[in-house]
Each structure stands twice: as structure tokens, then as C-alpha cells.
C-alpha positions in Angstrom: 10.3 0.3 6.5 7.4 -1.3 8.3 8.7 -4.8 9.4 5.6 -6.9 7.9 6.1 -5.0 4.7 9.9 -5.4 4.6 9.7 -7.8 1.5 8.3 -4.9 -0.6 11.2 -2.8 -1.9 9.7 0.5 -1.3 7.7 2.4 1.3 3.9 2.3 0.8 2.7 5.4 -0.7 0.0 5.8 1.9 -2.3 3.5 4.2 -5.9 3.2 5.6 -6.5 2.8 9.4 -9.5 0.3 9.1 -11.2 -0.1 5.7 -14.5 -0.8 7.3 -14.7 2.7 9.2 -12.5 5.0 7.6 -13.5 7.5 4.9 -12.3 6.3 1.6 -13.9 9.2 -0.4 -10.5 11.4 -0.3 -8.5 8.2 -1.6 -6.7 8.5 -4.6 -8.0 7.2 -7.6 -4.7 6.2 -9.4 -3.9 2.7 -10.0 -1.8 0.6 -7.9 -1.5 -2.4 -5.6 -3.0 -2.4 -2.3 -1.9 -5.1 0.6 -4.8 -5.8 3.4 -3.3 -7.0 6.8 -5.1 -8.1 9.8 -5.0 -5.8 12.7 -5.2 -8.2 15.4 -3.4 -11.5 14.1 -0.3 -13.0 12.5 -0.7 -15.9 10.2 1.6 -19.2 9.8 3.4 -19.3 6.7 5.9 -21.7 5.5 8.7 -19.3 6.4 7.3 -17.4 9.3 4.5 -15.4 10.1 2.8 -12.2 8.6 -0.5 -10.3 9.3 -1.0 -10.0 5.3 -4.4 -11.4 4.3 -4.6 -10.1 0.8 -2.6 -8.3 -2.2 -4.6 -6.9 -4.8 -4.4 -4.6 -7.6 -6.6 -1.8 -8.8 -7.0 0.6 -11.8 -8.7 2.8 -9.6 -7.7 2.4 -5.9 -10.7 4.4 -4.4 -13.3 2.3 -6.2 -11.9 -1.0 -5.6 -11.5 -0.4 -1.8 -14.9 1.0 -2.1 -16.1 -2.5 -3.7 -14.0 -4.0 -0.7 -15.8 -2.2 2.0 -19.3 -3.0 0.6 -18.6 -6.5 0.3 -17.6 -6.5 3.8 -20.7 -4.6 4.8 -23.0 -7.1 2.7 -21.2 -10.3 4.5 -21.4 -8.7 8.0 -25.1 -8.3 7.6 -25.9 -11.8 7.0 -26.3 -14.0 10.0 -23.4 -16.1 10.6 -25.1 -19.3 10.1 -25.9 -18.4 6.3 -22.4 -17.0 5.5 -21.3 -20.4 4.1 -23.9 -20.2 1.4 -23.1 -16.7 0.2 -20.6 -16.3 -3.1 -17.9 -14.1 -1.0 -14.1 -14.8 -0.9 -13.2 -16.3 2.4 -10.7 -13.4 2.5 -13.7 -11.1 3.7 -14.4 -13.8 6.7 -10.7 -12.8 7.4 -11.2 -8.8 7.2 -14.5 -9.2 9.6 -12.8 -11.2 12.0 -9.4 -9.7 12.2 -9.9 -6.2 11.3 -8.3 -4.8 8.0 -5.6 -2.2 7.6 -4.5 -1.1 4.2 -1.2 -0.2 2.8 -1.2 0.9 -0.9 1.4 1.4 -3.5 0.4 3.5 -6.7 2.1 3.3 -10.0 4.7 5.3 -11.1 5.4 6.5 -14.8 4.0 4.1 -17.2 4.1 1.2 -14.7 1.3 -0.9 -15.0 -0.7 -1.9 -12.0 -0.4 -6.1 -13.0 3.5 -5.4 -13.2 3.5 -4.1 -9.8 1.2 -6.5 -8.2 3.1 -9.6 -9.6 6.5 -7.6 -8.3 5.1 -7.7 -4.7 3.6 -10.9 -5.0 6.6 -12.7 -5.9 8.5 -10.9 -3.1 6.0 -12.0 -0.8 5.8 -15.5 -1.7 10.0 -15.6 -2.1 9.9 -14.6 1.7 7.1 -16.2 3.3 6.9 -19.6 1.0 3.3 -19.4 0.1 0.8 -16.6 -1.2 -1.6 -14.6 1.3 -4.1 -16.6 2.9 -6.7 -14.5 0.8 -5.2 -14.8 -2.4 -6.1 -17.8 -4.8 -3.2 -20.4 -5.9 -1.0 -18.6 -8.4 -4.2 -16.3 -9.7 -2.0 -13.4 -9.8 0.7 -14.7 -12.2 1.1 -14.2 -15.7 0.2 -16.9 -18.2 
């Protein structure tokens, strides 16, 4: 298993080398969870360092990752001095600055993507003592 994904209890189904440049059209439209990591940096967390920037879920992985790529492209087109005024999440700044490699896990059987995301998020939190820098504080937790 890939060292920085050791908190996951199974291998990813596949990966995308670079969210900005690789073709996503052939990606599966299945539901699942995706993990976006930096290609160039490890970030400090309370219990160690990890290149993980964001963990997200999708009912259609292809469509969701295309949305992320579109947001990255729109942010990249804007001048840096104006980026603070745009309604983009900070995670997109990390994707642009440090690169973005994606690993994804598809749901299996009757598993719902939200349950899979909760499992992966909790495993990350237990391993690193915090949520990924691109995720909001416990926004993933069931209420």
C-alpha cells in the first residue's frame, strides 16, 4: 500500500497523475471517494506529515473531478492579487500551488459514498490528529 495512504484499509481503485492535465473523460462515473494529494509537499499535522490536501465524495467521480478541474482553471485565470476576493475554497489554492494527484475508491455493493467517506475521514483523523487542510472542520461527519 502507498505509504501516505496507509490509513486507508484498502488500495485505491485507480489514480489520476495530475488533475489539471490528465484526461478525465475516461474516468469511471461510479460513486466513490477521492483523495487529492500534493505532488510536491508534505503538510504538518499533529501526529505526522502527509501530502493529503482534501478528501471528498462523489455520486459520479468523473463529473465531480471535472468540476474541480474547472474551478482550478477559473482560479488560475484570475490575477493573484484578486484571488482573495473570489468565492473559491482555499483547497484550490493548494491544488494550484503544490499540484494535485488524485486517488479514488469506488463504492462496492450497496455501500453509500457518504459511509465510505466517513470511514476514510475518520481513519485519516485517527492517524494524523486532524482533518486534511482542504476539508472544513468536521463538515464530513454525520449529524
